[in-house]
Structure formats: structure tokens, C-alpha cells
C-alpha positions in Angstrom: 5.9 -39.9 29.9 3.4 -37.8 27.9 4.7 -36.7 24.5 5.4 -33.0 24.1 3.3 -31.5 21.4 6.1 -28.8 20.7 8.7 -31.2 19.8 9.4 -31.4 16.0 7.4 -34.0 14.2 7.7 -34.9 10.4 5.0 -33.4 8.1 1.6 -34.7 8.5 -0.7 -35.2 5.5 -4.0 -34.1 7.3 -6.5 -35.4 4.6 -5.3 -38.9 4.6 -4.9 -38.9 8.2 -8.5 -37.7 8.9 -9.8 -40.3 6.6 -7.9 -43.0 8.4 -9.3 -41.6 11.7 -13.0 -41.6 10.4 -13.0 -44.7 8.6 -13.2 -46.9 11.8 -15.6 -44.4 13.5 -17.9 -44.8 10.9 -17.8 -48.6 10.9 -18.4 -48.5 14.7 -21.3 -46.3 14.3 -22.8 -48.5 11.6 -22.4 -51.4 14.1 -24.5 -49.5 16.7 -27.1 -48.2 14.6 -27.9 -51.3 12.5 -28.4 -53.6 15.7 -32.0 -52.4 16.4 -33.0 -53.4 13.0 -31.3 -56.6 13.4 -32.5 -57.7 16.7 -35.6 -59.7 15.6 -33.6 -61.6 12.8 -30.7 -62.3 15.4 -33.3 -63.7 18.0 -35.1 -66.0 15.3 -31.5 -67.1 14.1 -29.9 -67.9 17.4 -33.2 -68.9 19.3 -32.3 -66.2 21.6 -34.6 -64.7 24.6 -35.2 -61.1 25.4 -32.5 -61.3 28.0 -29.9 -62.6 25.6 -30.9 -59.8 23.1 -30.6 -57.0 25.6 -27.0 -57.9 26.2 -26.2 -57.7 22.4 -26.8 -53.9 23.2 -25.9 -53.6 26.8 -22.6 -55.5 26.5 -21.1 -53.2 23.9 -22.4 -50.1 25.8 -20.7 -51.0 29.0 -17.6 -52.1 27.5 -17.4 -49.0 25.4 -18.1 -46.7 28.3 -15.7 -48.3 30.7 -12.5 -48.1 28.4 -13.0 -44.4 27.3 -11.1 -42.5 29.9 -8.3 -45.4 30.6 -7.8 -45.8 27.1 -7.4 -42.1 26.6 -5.0 -41.9 29.2 -2.9 -45.1 27.9 -2.9 -43.2 24.4 -1.5 -39.9 26.0 1.1 -41.8 27.8 2.3 -44.6 25.4 1.3 -43.6 22.0 -1.9 -42.7 20.3 -1.3 -44.6 16.9 -0.5 -47.8 18.8 -3.7 -47.5 21.0 -5.6 -46.7 17.7 -4.2 -49.7 16.0 -5.0 -52.1 18.9 -8.6 -50.6 19.1 -9.3 -51.1 15.4 -7.8 -54.6 15.7 -10.1 -55.5 18.4 -13.1 -54.1 17.2 -12.5 -56.0 13.7 -12.0 -59.1 15.6 -15.3 -58.6 17.6 -16.8 -58.0 14.2 -15.6 -61.3 12.6 -16.6 -63.3 15.6 -19.9 -61.7 15.7 -20.5 -62.6 12.0 -19.8 -66.3 12.8 -21.4 -66.4 16.1 -23.4 -69.8 16.8 -25.2 -68.8 19.8 -26.5 -65.7 21.7 -23.6 -66.2 24.1 -20.9 -66.1 21.6 -22.3 -63.0 20.0 -22.4 -61.1 23.3 -19.0 -61.9 24.0 -18.2 -60.6 20.5 -20.0 -57.6 21.0 -18.2 -57.0 24.3 -14.9 -57.1 22.3 -16.3 -54.6 19.7 -17.2 -52.3 22.6 -13.7 -52.7 24.0 -12.3 -51.8 20.5 -14.5 -48.8 20.2 -13.6 -47.6 23.8 -9.8 -48.0 22.8 -9.9 -46.2 19.4 -12.4 -43.2 20.0 -10.3 -41.3 22.5 -7.4 -41.6 20.2 -9.6 -40.3 17.3 -10.4 -37.3 19.1 -6.9 -36.7 20.6 -5.2 -37.2 17.3 -7.4 -34.6 15.6 -6.5 -32.2 18.5 -2.8 -32.9 18.1 -2.6 -32.6 14.3 -5.1 -29.8 13.6 -5.1 -26.2 14.9 -7.5 -23.2 14.7 -10.0 -23.3 11.9 -8.6 -26.7 10.7 -9.5 -28.4 13.8 -13.2 -27.1 13.7 -13.5 -28.5 10.3 -12.0 -31.7 11.4 -14.5 -32.0 14.1 -17.3 -31.0 11.9 -16.5 -33.7 9.6 -16.5 -36.1 12.5 -19.8 -34.8 13.4 -21.1 -35.3 9.8 -19.6 -38.9 9.8 -21.6 -39.6 12.9 -24.9 -38.2 11.3 -24.4 -40.1 8.0 -23.6 -43.3 9.7 -26.4 -42.8 11.9 -28.6 -42.4 9.0 -27.4 -45.3 6.5 -26.9 -47.9 9.2 -30.5 -48.9 9.6 -31.0 -48.7 5.7 -27.9 -51.0 5.3 -29.1 -53.3 7.8 -32.6 -53.6 6.3 -31.2 -54.2 2.8 -29.0 -56.9 3.9 -31.7 -58.7 5.6 -34.0 -58.3 2.6 -31.4 -59.4 0.2 -29.6 -62.4 2.0 -32.3 -63.3 4.3 -32.8 -63.1 8.1 -29.8 -65.3 9.1 -27.3 -64.2 6.9 -28.3 -60.6 6.4 -27.5 -59.6 10.3 -24.2 -61.6 10.0 -22.8 -59.6 7.0 -23.8 -56.4 8.9 -20.8 -57.4 11.1 -18.6 -59.0 8.4 -18.7 -56.0 6.2 -16.5 -54.2 9.0 -13.6 -56.5 8.6 -12.0 -55.2 5.3 -12.8 -51.7 6.5 -10.8 -52.5 9.6 -8.0 -54.2 7.8 -7.7 -51.1 5.5 -8.0 -48.7 8.6 -4.9 -50.5 10.3 -2.9 -50.3 7.0 -3.8 -46.6 6.6 -2.7 -46.0 10.3 0.9 -47.3 10.0 1.2 -45.1 6.7 -0.3 -41.8 7.8 -0.5 -41.5 11.6 2.8 -40.4 12.7 4.5 -42.8 15.3 4.1 -41.2 18.5 5.3 -44.1 20.6 6.7 -42.8 23.9 10.3 -43.6 23.9 12.6 -44.0 27.0 13.9 -46.6 29.5 11.2 -45.9 32.2 7.8 -47.8 31.7 5.0 -45.2 31.5 2.9 -45.0 34.8 -0.6 -45.7 33.8 -2.1 -45.5 37.4 -3.6 -49.0 37.2 -5.5 -48.7 40.4 -7.2 -45.6 39.4 -8.2 -47.2 36.0 -9.7 -50.0 37.8 -11.6 -47.9 40.2 -13.1 -45.8 37.5 -14.1 -48.7 35.5 -15.8 -50.3 38.3 -17.6 -47.1 39.1 -18.8 -46.7 35.4 -20.1 -50.2 35.6 -22.0 -49.6 38.8 -23.6 -46.2 37.4 -24.5 -47.3 34.0 -25.7 -51.0 34.7 -29.2 -50.5 36.1 -29.9 -48.2 33.1 -28.7 -50.7 30.5 -30.3 -53.6 32.1 -34.3 -53.6 31.2 -36.6 -54.7 34.1 -33.7 -54.9 36.4 -34.2 -56.1 40.0 -33.9 -53.7 43.1 -30.7 -55.6 43.9 -29.2 -54.3 40.7 -30.3 -50.8 41.4 -28.0 -50.9 44.5 -25.1 -50.8 41.6 -26.1 -47.2 41.1 -25.3 -45.8 44.8 -22.4 -48.3 45.0 -21.0 -46.9 41.7 -21.1 -43.2 43.1 -19.3 -44.3 46.4 -16.6 -46.0 44.2 -16.5 -42.8 42.1 -15.9 -40.8 45.2 -13.0 -43.2 46.2 -11.5 -42.9 42.6 -11.4 -39.2 43.1 -9.7 -39.4 46.3 -7.2 -41.9 44.9 -6.2 -39.5 42.0 -5.6 -36.9 44.3 -3.5 -38.9 46.6 -1.7 -40.4 43.5 -0.7 -36.8 42.3 0.4 -35.6 45.8 2.8 -38.7 45.9 4.5 -37.2 43.0 3.1 -39.8 40.4 1.0 -39.0 37.2 -2.9 -39.9 37.9 -4.8 -41.3 35.2 -6.9 -38.2 35.4 -5.4 -35.0 37.1 -8.7 -33.8 38.8 -7.4 -30.3 38.4 -8.8 -30.6 34.8 -12.3 -30.1 36.4 -11.3 -26.6 37.6 -11.3 -25.5 34.0 -14.6 -23.9 33.6 -14.8 -24.1 29.9 -14.0 -28.1 30.1 -16.4 -28.4 32.9 -19.1 -26.5 31.3 -18.7 -28.5 28.1 -19.1 -31.8 29.9 -22.2 -30.6 31.7 -23.9 -29.2 28.5 -23.4 -32.5 26.4 -24.3 -34.8 29.3 -27.7 -32.9 30.0 -28.3 -32.8 26.2 -27.7 -36.4 25.6 -29.9 -37.2 28.7 -32.8 -36.1 26.8 -31.9 -35.7 22.9 -31.2 -39.4 22.4 -34.4 -40.6 23.7 -36.2 -38.7 21.0 -35.3 -41.4 18.4 -36.6 -44.0 20.9 -39.9 -42.6 21.7 -41.0 -41.5 18.3 -40.7 -45.1 16.8 -42.4 -46.5 19.9 -45.2 -44.0 19.5 -45.6 -44.6 15.7 -45.5 -48.5 16.0 -46.8 -49.3 19.3 -49.7 -46.8 19.3 -50.3 -45.9 15.7 -49.6 -49.3 14.2 -46.8 -48.2 11.7 -44.1 -50.6 10.7 -40.5 -50.6 11.9 -39.3 -49.3 8.3 -41.9 -46.5 8.3 -40.7 -45.6 11.7 -37.0 -45.7 10.7 -37.6 -43.3 7.9 -38.5 -40.6 10.5 -34.8 -40.1 11.3 -33.5 -39.8 7.7 -34.2 -36.2 7.2 -32.9 -35.3 10.5 -29.5 -36.8 9.9 -29.2 -35.4 6.6 -29.7 -31.9 8.2 -27.1 -32.8 10.8 -24.6 -33.7 8.3 -25.1 -30.4 6.5 -25.4 -28.0 9.7 -22.2 -29.7 10.9 -20.1 -28.6 8.1 -21.5 -25.1 8.3 -21.2 -24.9 12.1 -17.3 -25.9 11.7 -16.9 -22.8 9.5 -18.1 -20.3 12.1 -17.9 -21.9 15.7 -14.7 -20.4 16.5 -16.1 -17.0 15.6 -19.4 -17.2 17.2 -18.3 -19.4 20.3 -21.0 -20.6 22.6 -23.6 -18.3 20.8 -23.8 -21.1 18.0 -24.6 -23.6 20.7 -27.2 -21.5 22.3 -28.9 -21.1 19.0 -28.6 -24.8 18.2 -30.4 -25.6 21.5 -33.1 -23.1 20.7 -33.7 -24.7 17.4 -33.9 -28.3 19.1 -36.5 -26.8 21.5 -38.8 -25.4 18.5 -38.3 -28.9 16.9 -39.5 -30.6 20.1 -42.3 -28.3 20.4 -43.5 -28.6 16.8 -43.3 -32.5 17.1 -45.7 -32.3 20.2 -47.9 -30.0 18.4 -48.0 -31.9 15.0 -48.5 -35.2 17.0 -51.9 -33.8 18.0 -53.0 -33.5 14.5 -51.5 -37.0 13.7 -53.5 -38.6 16.6 -56.6 -36.9 15.4 -55.9 -38.3 11.7 -56.0 -34.7 10.3 -52.4 -35.1 8.8 -50.1 -38.1 7.8 -47.6 -39.5 10.3 -44.7 -38.4 8.1 -45.3 -34.8 8.8 -43.5 -35.5 12.0 -40.2 -35.5 10.1 -40.3 -31.7 9.5 -39.9 -30.7 13.1 -37.7 -33.8 13.8 -35.6 -32.4 11.1 -34.9 -29.4 13.2 -33.5 -31.9 15.9 -30.7 -32.7 13.3 -30.0 -29.2 12.4 -29.6 -28.4 16.0 -27.3 -31.5 16.5 -24.8 -30.2 13.8 -24.9 -26.8 15.8 -24.4 -28.2 19.4 -22.5 -31.6 19.6 -19.5 -30.8 17.3 -19.1 -27.0 18.3 -19.5 -27.9 21.9 -16.6 -30.4 21.5 -14.5 -28.0 19.6 -15.0 -25.3 22.3 -14.5 -27.6 25.1 -11.3 -29.2 24.1 -9.8 -25.8 22.8 -9.5 -25.1 26.6 -7.3 -28.4 27.2 -3.6 -28.9 26.5 -3.3 -31.2 23.6 -1.0 -33.6 25.6 -3.9 -34.6 27.4 -6.4 -34.6 24.6 -7.0 -38.4 25.0 -8.0 -38.2 28.6 -10.1 -35.0 27.7 -11.8 -36.5 24.8 -12.4 -39.8 26.9 -14.1 -37.7 29.4 -16.2 -35.8 27.2 -17.3 -38.9 25.5 -18.1 -40.6 28.7 -20.4 -37.8 29.7 -22.3 -38.3 26.1 -22.4 -42.2 27.0 -23.6 -41.8 30.5 -26.1 -39.2 29.7 -27.4 -41.3 26.7 -27.4 -44.5 28.7 -29.5 -42.9 31.7 -31.8 -41.0 29.4 -32.7 -43.8 26.9 -33.8 -45.8 29.9 -35.5 -43.2 31.8 -37.5 -41.4 29.3 -39.0 -44.6 27.6 -39.5 -45.9 31.2 -41.7 -43.0 32.0 -43.7 -43.6 29.0 -44.3 -47.4 29.7 -45.2 -46.3 33.3 -47.8 -43.9 32.4 -49.3 -46.3 30.0 -49.4 -49.1 32.2 -50.9 -46.8 34.8 -54.0 -46.0 32.6 -52.8 -42.9 30.8 -53.5 -42.5 27.0 -50.5 -43.2 24.8 -50.6 -39.6 23.4 -50.6 -38.1 26.7 -47.6 -40.2 28.0 -45.8 -39.1 24.6 -46.6 -35.4 25.1 -45.1 -35.7 28.8 -42.0 -37.5 27.6 -41.5 -34.6 25.0 -42.0 -32.2 27.7 -39.4 -33.7 30.0 -36.8 -33.7 27.0 -37.8 -29.8 26.3 -36.9 -29.1 29.8 -33.5 -30.9 29.7 -32.8 -28.9 26.6 -33.4 -25.6 28.3 -31.3 -26.7 31.2 -28.4 -27.6 28.6 -29.1 -24.2 27.0 -28.8 -22.5 30.4 -25.4 -24.0 31.1 -24.5 -22.6 27.7 -25.5 -19.1 28.8 -23.4 -19.4 31.7 -20.4 -20.4 29.8 -21.1 -17.5 27.1 -20.8 -15.1 30.1 -17.4 -16.7 30.9 -16.5 -15.9 27.3 -17.5 -12.5 27.4 -15.6 -11.8 30.6 -12.6 -12.8 28.6 -11.2 -15.1 31.2 -9.9 -17.5 28.6 -9.9 -21.2 29.5 -10.3 -20.8 33.4 
């Protein structure tokens, strides 16, 4: 039974509630953003080959993506606080095991645990914000969530670099994980104190649609795996069409389950909601391109221009700071401006990409220093604050809060799938071009042009949704 949000609930202290929700999100994002800095140290410490190191990243991403929607459904049906606490506990255990891993195999198992924990807690974070915050308060809460993402992304590599510098390669990467343990413990204690107990009560056991959950997990695994496994074989690429087939079976099963009078994991009627459907499409297309910027720029600077990893990592710092500020400003005005804010955000992103491509030509010729690229890249951060959090607010506003976990899980799954495909596709295009005889600069510009096209595509969907807003049709 899904809890009714209209039922009386005890007063909620929103500020400490939000702090409890964002603390584990922050540590989970730190765990993601530091890992690229730590890969070399991990490889030397554990004597791991490139395949083992690849799964330090891929194992986490797969586990995280597979659980988002089933975990959202479980939280909606059985209690979000319970699922949140379980998620934080699993993530914290994974962090502890990661810190003490004696082999790359153990580390990969621990990283999968971290991914499972993140997949469990993330939908609850979104759903609890949607449940306990309304109107402008909700917009500000999602803006603070976006700021948390920006800050964690910015400081993560810096923290990782400092730990390795101070503690050495072997202990430094371990403490990147171990520092999450006390944060996780405090978050669990805070959850029991500040998150209302929304445990579903009643004699009947909630119907969680286990077959639907299993089918969706298999489909996500099939779709994402080829993009997360670098240099994968043709056999593994067969997982992609197989995953799409399983996704079709899942869709059929969910409709059949509903016709039988049972609650499906995802009521597919949610996709008839134009605002929700457009919001997922917008963020998926945007993440397909935008996330790749922070891979191809460091590749260009390091592999072509010969700069250090630390120098390349600094390129993203102004962008993250800009995203942190713009998220807060966007949170104040998103309900007033609606999709217009998202459209302007995409326009700024397009200008940032255009500026990056133009200035790269001057950097290539030695006319200006490489750090000038931070200026147009800062526009990418500015646009991030005006697109991701506002899109989340506008998209979830159209959904009944009782289904906030599932809706939040689907929205984040769109982000993760877009990011997984994009971060494999765009760098793959660069490597294919350079190996095929094209100059590095030419390949870089082509990649930037593709990302610009994807940004325009996301903007086009935003214009379509703006037209829906102007027609005054509401959520449908």
C-alpha cells in the first residue's frame, strides 16, 4: 500500500531533514568524483591491470543504475526512511570494505556494494524532498541538491589529490573511501531523528512486482554494459539489442500486471504525462553530450598538449563554482519562469561549447595559455544550474508525490543512461578519428560539434514543453 500524502503527519523540521538527505548524497558523489584521480594509485597499490581498474568504475555505475527504479518503488510502497537507511548502510559498508581491500577483486565487490547503496538511497532523497517540501520550498530544496552535486564534483578530485599527496599513494586512496564511514554513521542517526517514520502499516505484505523489477534490472544491465566496458567485444555488444528486447518484455509485463488488478512496479501510464515524458527526454539527451565535456577536455590537454592531470582537473573548478551559484538563483525563479529558464540554460551551454571550440584554436597555435579554456567552460557550469535542477523541479511537479520514488528513479535513470552512453560514445569518436589519421585538434572540434548538436536537441524538446506550458494544459 502506497502511503497517502494527505494523511496527517507530525511536524517536520525541514532544515535538518534536508541536511540528513544531502549528507550521504554528498559522500556518494565524492566517491564518484575522486575515483579518476585515484585509479593510478589503486593500480600500483593492488597491482591491478586496466581491466580490473575499469570495473572499479563500471561495477559501481551498473549497480547504481539497475536499482534506481526498483528502489524507488520499494520506498514508495514500504517506507522511504527505511530504504534510505538501508541504502546509507550498504554504501557505508561498501566504503569500509573499499578502504581495507587487499585486491582489486575485493575492491570491485566493495564498489558494487557502494553502487547498490547509492541506487537505494538516491530515489528516496528525491521522493522525500518531493513529499515534505511544497512550492517554492521544494524548488529551493532541489536547488540546494544541485549545489551539493556541484560542490562535491568540484572538491572531490581536490580532496583525492591532497590525500594521496599527504598520505602517499597506498594510504591516500584508501582514506578516500574510509572518510565516508563516519559521515554514513551520522546520516543514519540523523535519519532516525529527523525523517518521519513512513513505514507502511497493515497486515498485507506490499506487492513489489518482483518479476517486473527483475526484468527491468536485466534490461538496464544489457543496455548499459557495452558502454561501460571499454574495448568490449562484438559479443558483448549483442547485450544492447537483447536489453532492448527485455525492456519491451518488461513494458508488456507491467501492463499485464496492472490489468490483473495488481500494482506494477511502474505504472506505464506515467509516460502519458507529457511534462514528465519531456523532462526525462530533456535530461537524457543533455547528459548524453554534456557529461562528455569533462572527459574530452582533460584528454585533449593531457594526451595532446602534454599538461598534467592536476592542471587538467583545475579546468572544472570554475564551472562547478558557477553551477553552485546558478543553482541557488535558479531555485528562486524556476516556478515563475518555467521551461524558459531551462531554454536559456541550454543557450548558455551552447555558447560555452562554441567558445571552447574557438579558444581551443588559439590554444592549439600557442597564442593563449590553456587556462583560458576555463572561461567558456564556466558557462557550462552556469548552464548546469539553470537546467538540471529546474528540469527536475518542473518534471516532478507533474507527478503525484505518492509515486515520487519511482518518478525520481526514472528521472535519474535517464541521466545515468545518457551519461553512460555519452561518455563512451564521444571519447570513442575522438579515439577513432585520431587512430584513423585525423589530427587531435580536428577530432576534438568534431566532438565539441556533436555535443553542441545534442544541446540543441535538448533545447528543442524544451521549446516543445514550453509550448505545452503556454497552452495551459497543466501536467498532461
